[in-house]
N, C-alpha and C positions, 0 to 999 in steps of 0.2 A: 249365309252374309251373315254371321253374328260378331257383333262388336268384341273385339281381345280385351280391351281393357279399357275402364275409365277410372280417373281422377279429380278431384274436385276442391277447389278449393275458394274460400274467399273472404274478404276484410272487409272495413272501413278505414278510409283512407281520405287524408288533407290534403287537396292539390292548393299551390300554389298559382293563381291566375296571372298572368302578363296582362298588363292594360296599358294600350297607348295612351302617353299623356295628352298629344295634340292629334286632330283627324287632320290627315294630308296624305297627298300622292306620295310624298319621300317617307323617310322614317322619323320616328318620332322618340323621343324619350320615354323611357319604359316604368311606369310604376307597378306596384302588386298588392293584390287583396286576396283574402283566403276565400275558399268555397269548399265546403262538404258535399262530398256526394257517395252513394253507396257504392260500393267497386262491383263490376261484373263478376259473375263466375266463372273460374277458367274450367274447361273440361274436355280431358284429354282422351283420344279414343287411336283405332287405326283405321285404315281402309276399310270396306264393309267388301270392295271388289277389286279385283287387279288380273292384269293378264298383257301380252304382248300381243297387237293388233299385225294384220296382215299390212304387206305393204302397200300406203294408198295406192302408188304408181299402180297396183295391178287390181286396184277395186275398178269393178265395170259401173260404169254409170246406167242406174237403174228408174227406168220412168215409173214411178209409184204414183199413176195416176186416181185417183179415189173413184168406187160409183158414185155415179151423179146423185143419186139420195145421200150422198153422203158428205159430198163438199161443199162448202160456203157457196152462198150464192155467186159470188165474185170474190168478194174480200174477207179474209181470215185477217182479223186485227189481233196481233201479238199485244198480251197482257194488256188486256181492258184496264180502265183506269181504275186507281186506287187512293186512296189518301184524300187529304180535304181540297175544296175548291174554292179557294177565298173569293171573295165580291172586290172590283174594284174601289176604293173609295174617293179617288183624284190622286195626281200626279203630287208626288211628296219632295221631289228633287233629285240629283244626282250630282254631290258637290265633289266628284271626281271628274267630270266629263270634260273629254276632248273633242269639242265641237268642231275641228278641223282637221284637215289631212295631214298639217305638219305645222311645226313651231315655223320653221322657216319658209322662204316664199316658195309659191306654186312650182316655179321652174326647179327648185332644188328635190324633189321627189325622186329619187334613183332606187326605187326597190327594183332589184331584177326579175325578168320574167322566170317562167317555168323554165327548166332544162328539158322535162319530159312532162307529157301529158298523154295517159291511155285510156281507155275504157274499160271501166270493170264491171262487176257484175249488175243485174237488172231485174225486175219483179218478171220479167220476160221469160228468166230463167228457174222461178220457181212455177210459172205458169207447165213449162216444158217438163218439169220435174213429177208437180204434183197434182196439176188441173185446177189450180186455181194459184189467186196473187194475196199479196200477204202487205200489213201497213202498220206500224211502219216500219222501215228497213233496217235500223239498227246498226249504220255500215261502220266497219272497224277493220284495221290491219296493221301489220306491223312489217319490217323490212331486217333483213340479214345480210351477210355478207354476198349473195349470191342471188336470192330469191325476193319476191314480197307476197305475201299471202294475206287476201283479202276473205273476211268472212259477213255476211249478210243474214236477216231473217230470208229462207233458213237453209242457205245451200252456202258453199266455200270454192275456193280455185287459188291455185299458185300459179306464178309470171315467176319469168327472168325478170330482170332488174331494167330490160329494155323493154317491159313490155308485153312479150311475148306468152301468149298461156299455156302453161305446162303441164297441168292438171286441173280436171274441171270443166265445169260446174260438178260439185256435187253435192246431193245434198248433207248435213252437219251430220246426219243419222248414220249415215254409212262409215263413218269413223267408227261407230261401237256395233257395228253387224258381230253377232256373235259373244257379245260383251254378256257377264253372269246378273248387270243390270240392264234388263231387257228397256227398261224406262228411259236409258240414254240413248235409245236411238227415236226417242219422240219428236216430231218437228216441232220442236218449243222454240228454241229463239233464245236473244238475250246473250250472244256470242261474244266472247272476248278470244284474240291472238294476241301473243307475245311474243317477240323474243328476248333469249336471256343469252346477251353477250358474254357474261362469264363462264357458263356452260354449254354454251353454243347448240343449246335446246329451243323447240320452239315448244309453248303452250296454246293448245286449244283449248277450249271450254264452252259447254254449255248447262243448262239446267234439267230437269226434268218436271213434267206439268199433270202428269196421268193423276198426281194425288188429287189435284183439283176437282176431279170426277169421279172417285174413288178413295171414302176416305180413310180406308184400311192401308192405304200404298202412304209410305212416307215421301220424301223429297230428298235428290240426291243432288250435290254439284258434280258434275263427271269433269274429270280433266284428264286431258291426255299430253303425255310429255314424250316430244321426237325422242327415238333413240341415237340419233344423230342430229349433226347440222343440217341435214336433209330433209325437209318438212314433205316430201315425197315418198319416204321412206315407214319404216315401222314404229310403232309407237306405244308406250306404256300407257296403259289404259287404268285408271282411277276413278273410283267413286266416293265420296264421303255424307255419309249422311247428315242433313242439317242439326243444329243445335237442338231445336226443338220439335218432337214428332207432331207431325200436320202443319209445321209452320211454312209456309210457300216460299222460297228465297229470291224473292224479285231483284232486276235488277242488278246482277252481280256483276263488280267491277273486282280486277285482278293486279295486282302490282309483284313485281319481281325484286325482292332485296336479297341480301348476301347469305343466307342461312337460311330462309323461307321463301314460299310463294304465297301471298296474301289474296285473300277475298272479301269483301265486304258486300252485305246485303241489305235490302229492306225485306223483313221478316212479317206475313200478317198470318194470325193465325184463323181457325175455321169459325171464328165470330168476328168478336173486334180487337183481338190482339195485335199490336205491332210493335214494330221495334227493330232496330239494328243488328244484324248477327255479323260479328267479325271471326274468320277463321285465317291461322296460321297452318301452312301445310309444311312437310318436312322432306325441304327442298333436297339434300344430300342422299336422303334415301330413294326421292324418285326419280333423280336423274341416273339412279344405277338400277332400277327395275325391282326394288326391293319390297316385297308386298305387304310388307309390314310398316308403311310409310305413316306416321303419325299424325295428327290434327290435330290442333287446339281449337276452342271454337269459344266465343261469349253473345251474350245476349245483353242489349243494353236497352230496357224496358222503355218504350215509347209512351205506355200508359200510364207512367210514372211523370207527371205535370212539372216537376224538377228536372227530371232527365230531357224530357221532349225538346224544350228550347235549345239543346245542345247537341241533338242529333236530328233535329228537324225532319228534311227527307233523303238522309241519305249522308253518307261517310266515303269518303275516296281514298283508296290507299297509295302510298308512293309508291311509284316506277321508276329503276332507276334508267337513267341515260348516264355514257358515258363511260369511261373504259377505269374510274376511280369508285373505289367500293365504297362506302360508308367503315366506318371505325368498327371494331369487332363488337363493341359494347352500345353502339348506337340504336336507339331506341327506330320503331316501325313507324313513321308517322301517318297519322289518319285526319282527313279538313273537313269540315262540314261548314256549312255559313249559316245565317241566319239574317233576317229582318224582320223588325219590326211591325210591318204592317200586314205579316203573313198570318197563319193561324195557329200558329206551334206555340206561343204564347212566350216571344222573345221581347224583350224589352229595350233593346236598341240592336244597332248593325253591327254584325261581327263575324269574325272567323275563329272555330271553334278547333283547338289542335288536339287532338288525343296522341297518346303514347304508348305502342303497343312493346311488350318486349319479352322476347321469346327465347329461351334457353335447352338446346335439343340433348338434354344430359339422357344419362340413363335413367335418372327420376327426374322426368323434365319438369322445368317452372315456367310460368308465363305471368303475366301482369297486362291490364288495360287501364290506363289513366286517363283525366283530364287534365292535360299540361297547360295550356294557356287558354287564353279567351281576348282576341286581338281586335279593339273596335277599331271599323273600318268608314274611311269616308261616307256616310248616308246614299243609300240608295233605294230604288222603287223595284220589287220585283213583282208588283201585283198590277198585269197590263191589262186595258180596259178590254176585255174580251165579250163577247155576247154573238149567240143566246148561251153559250157553253163556253166555261172557262178555257176550253181549246180553242174556239173560234176567234182567232186573234188579227190574223197579218194578210192583208188583201193581198192579191193578185190580179194581173193584168186581165180585164175583160169578166172578171168576177162579180157579180152583184149579189148573188145568194151569202150572205154570212156565214153559214154553215159549210160552205167551201172554202173559209179563208184558213190559214195552217195556224198551226200552233206554235206558242211560242217558249212554252213550257217555263218561263220565269217564274212562275207562281213555285213551281218546286221547289222548295226551298234547301237546293244541295248544289253543289260546285258541280261542273261536267268533263267527264273523261277527258284528258288526263290528268293527277295531280303528278307533275314530271318533275324528278328529284336528280340533283348533281352534286356531287362532292370536290369543291374547289378550294380545297384543304383548308385555306385561312376561313372558310366558311362552307354551309350547307345551304344549298338554294331550293325551292321547292315553287311552281308555278301551276295557276289552275284557273279558271274561269267561269263565269255563270252569266245566263240572259238577263237582261235588266228592260226596264221602262227608260229609256236613258233621255228622252224630252216627251212631254206630252202626246203618247199615238205612237211613238218613235221607238224601235227596240234595237238598243244595243249591246254591248258585251262589256261586264266589267272583268277586269283579269286584274290579278294579283302576282306578287314575287315575295315570299314568305322564306326569311331565312334563319337558321339556327347556330349560332356561335358560342362555343363551349356548354353544348347543352339548354341554352336560351333562346327563345324564338322571339322574332320581332317583324313587325311589316313593313320591308324595305321599299316598299312601290306599288300603287295601284293606279287604275286608270280605267276610264269607261271610254270604248272606241266608237264614237258615233258621228261621224265627220259633218251633220249637219245639211245633208241633202237631201232628206225627204226617202232615203234607202233604208230599210231594215236590213240590221246585223245583227245574227243568233246563231246559236247551234253550234258555238266555237269550240274548239281544242288549241291548246299552246304548249308549247317546249321551246328549251333554247339547247343551242349549241355551246361546243365546247369552249366558246370564247365568251361565252356568257351572252349571245344576240337571242333574242327574243322572237320568233314567228307564230302568230295567231291565224288560224284558219277558220270559215265561218260559211254560211250560207246568207244569200241575200234575196230580197225581193223587194218591189212595190206595187200600188195599185193600177198603176199608167203602164211604163215601157220595161218595168227591170222583171223578166220571169227569172223563176226560182233557181240560182246559179249558186257558185262556188267563189269566192275570192280569197285572199290574203292580203293581211299586211306584218310588219314587222320594226321594229327597233335595235340598232345597235348598243353594246354593253355601257358605252360612255356618253350616250344620248340623254337629253333632260329626263329624269325622271316622271313615272307616271304616262307617256306619250307612247305611242306607236308612230314613229317620226318620218317611214322611209315612205309613205304613200301606200298606194294600193295594188297588188296584181290579181288577173285574173285566171283561174286554172281553167273554167268554163262559164260562158254564158248560156241562161236557159233560153230555151224557146217555146216551150209549151208550160201548160199549168196542170195542178194536181186538181180534180175535179170529184172524188169521194167525201163525202159528207163527216167522217171518223176523224177529220181534219190532224192525224198525225204528221208529225215531222220530226225525223232524227231517228230514236232517243239520242244518241250521241256517235258521235265524229270521231277522226284520231288522227293527230298531230305527231310525230316518231322522228326520230334523229339517226340517218345512217352510221353503224357502228361500225364503215371502214374510215370513215375520213371525218365522223363526228362533227359534221357541218350541213350535210347534207339533210335537207328536209323532206319528209316524204307525207301528205295527206291525204286523205280519203273522205267524201263528203256524197250524198247526193242531189240529184237537179232532174229536172225537166226537159224533154225535149217534145216538139210537134208530135212527130212520129209516136214516142213515148204517150202522150194525151191521149191521141189516137187510138192505142192500143187498149185503153183500160183507163178509170178513174182514178187509178193508182199505179200509171205506168212509170215510177220510177226509173231512173237509171244513177249507176254511179262512174264517177269519175277520179281516177291515181292520178298523181302527180309528185314531182320534185324538183325541188328549187333551193337555192343558197342564198343567205342573205350578204355574203362578203364573197363572192365569184372565185375571187384566190384561194380561199384557204383550204387547208389538207390537213 
């Protein structure tokens, strides 16, 4: 597993930072100032391992139950907490708050109901395979022409688009059986699945964790690319080593671009080292099964106090929706958020936008630059949680605050996905984060960023929290081919709303900064989570059907009374599809 070639370069660059002249929920005039930042170093290498898997449909589901002496007592926590846990200093306000369901009268709310909902994977599947349960689930999925693929910690499954289970549940490690990097079979988690509509391929991934207990072992990003449009078939399997030896690639997030697959990670060294890893994988070689597929990696050093506010707790890579590719020379967008109340040294609330440029020539070149810093309407990401920073949201019948749910708003980062669309006259990206919308109430701040002729601006933003005492958090947002935006999320309160799943939306011509269509229900919860690790999420996924470019598909976790009875972390997942404009095609 020798790395075949490495090239490096570095430079000092001056970036022009775009600043909004007015903080509002709509577009604002742009002014500019200059910021100097040391450029991250680009490192080129090739995959350390490659092969072709057996057809997944032929992989037998194996019960890999560990001996009692080696099992967690009941619950394995995926990725224990890392990073700062700031203390709440009081609600600082939200200048983009939408404290109502719609700008029109209540009777005008017209959000369509789901076309379809069906049960996805659950923690019982982990128990059946491993003999223990895990938390959090990290539910994620994507939709193709004929299939929906769901992954959670630590299993995955393939469904038809009518909800029929076609394959699984299988442990994620089974995708890597017999691979040259055995660590890829680890029950590690943090999975991502994406469908590449341009190549008609599926991308399934997870990281490795053996290096956490064995310092002599490196860490890898394990990436499988289907050899066809059938997710139950064979896969090209790749392993790419992290940018720095012994740096754990936590919280990997992926994006499909025209000639690259992009990964961002939160990377932690063996002592106090921290930073953001950025990787671009050579797409054309990977989809053709070339063992010499190249990777370029960057590390943005979070121990540099000048860089830390600009990366916070993570960056999201753009992931393309729709049939229109970016132009050939378009930079790949990465987005982070910053809150001046958080622990990363930010002095104002903003979106930080990085441009990744990669050219896969015979001698490849790449650069990563801070392209823009867009001030946003002030928000408060530090929720009043106690006794720990994860004990935040009450549940019905729960009086022990150590069993409240994690809001994760204190993480200075946007939440999966950064959904990109090319509307020809402009490019649009939407994302979201959880915030404290009003004192002690969670809501969702969402953004639409536009890029016109290479210049970024904040087109609109809003904080969805309709003022009914229900917490809304752990969202995911996307837009269809007409520019309509859908937002899915978790809901709960301490009285009568059990952990469930809902969604809202807006049409492209509606008032800026508002989710105007009211609220739809995917599933109402009927049970609660009683584990004291409080974990929820850590992400969910809103995607758009590539066939009609207007059907949204969403997956998230929830609780039933039966799930609660089975375990303190008896989570289940639900998959749903819906349209915001039923007649769209």
